[in-house]
N, C-alpha and C positions, 0 to 999 in steps of 0.2 A: 858234647851230646848230654843230653841230660836225663832226668828220673821219666819224663812223659815220653819221651824217646824210646829209650830202653824196655818200658813196658809194653809199650805198643809194638814194638819187634818180637820181642817175647809172647806177647798175644797172639801175634800173627803166625811164630812157629808151633805153639800149641796148638792153634785152631787148625792151619795146616796137615799136622801129626796125626792128630785127636782123627781128623777125617780123613785121612789117608790121601789127600791132596798134595801128592807128590811133587808136580809139576811148581805150585803154589810155593812149595814148600824148598825146594833146590833153588827158585829164584831169589830168596834170599840169599842165594851164596855163591850168586856169580860171578864175583870179582873175589871170591875167596881163593887162596892161592898156599894156607896149610889149612887142612880140616882134617884133627883128628879125635874119633871121638873114644878114645882108650889109647894111654899111654902105650899100652902092648900091641899096637897096630902098627905098622908103618903111615903115617900122614898120606893125604892124597893132596894133590897139588893140583889138580887141574877141576874143571867145572864136570867134566864126563864120568871122572872118577867118584866126585860128589855124587853127580846122578842117579850111576849104578849102585852105590851104596843105598843111597833113599829108596830104593827098588824093596828090600827087604819089610819094610812094615806093612806091604800090603799081606801079609801073614801073621801078624802080630794081633792079638787080640784086647786091642787095649782099654785098662779099664781107668786109670786114671794118668794125668801131668799135672806136675805143677811146680810153677819158677816162684822163685822168692831172688829178689835182688839183694844181694852183700854188699856190692860196692859199687861206683864208678868214678874213673880215675882220667880225664879228659878222654879218650875217645875208645877207653877199654870199659868193659862190663865184666864182673862176676857177679855170677846168680848161683844161687843154688836150685838143684831140680831132682822130682820123685815121678816115676815111672812107675806104673805099677800095670801090671800085664798077666793075664791066665791067674796064675796062683804067686808069681815071682814079684817083688816089690824090689827096684833100684834106686839109688839115689848118689849124687854127685856134684860136682863143681863146672861150672863151665867160666871158660875163660875166653871173650869171643872180643874182637878189635876191630874197628871202623877206621876206614879214612877219613879226609877232610871232608866228603860227601856224604856222610854217614851209611856205605856201604860197608858191607862185612870182608873183610880181609884176610881175617884169621880167626881159627874157633879151633878150642881145645876142650877135650872134656876128661874128667875124671869121674871113674864110677866106681861101685862095690853093690853086689847084694844084699837088701838088708836082712 
């Protein structure tokens, strides 16, 4: 994996999330077998669970989404993110792992309210 691929993948995620394109967003996780939006929740291990989780963005009043690549190590991407909605701002870190075909297979997020 290189920086160009990582930026493209994150830009797709940002675009799909911001525009509430649930099917497109979830398609980024079609091979993901570990998906955890916060360490305080049980990780999802199936595509259907991930797809159900993404349904909640329909009600989000999204103001801004930003990503910054912090590190790339082989097929692992570490990125900082900021998500602003309504009057609340969240930020955190993503750990995203890809297989040799560059499909996302692992997604873990840490977050906190700013």
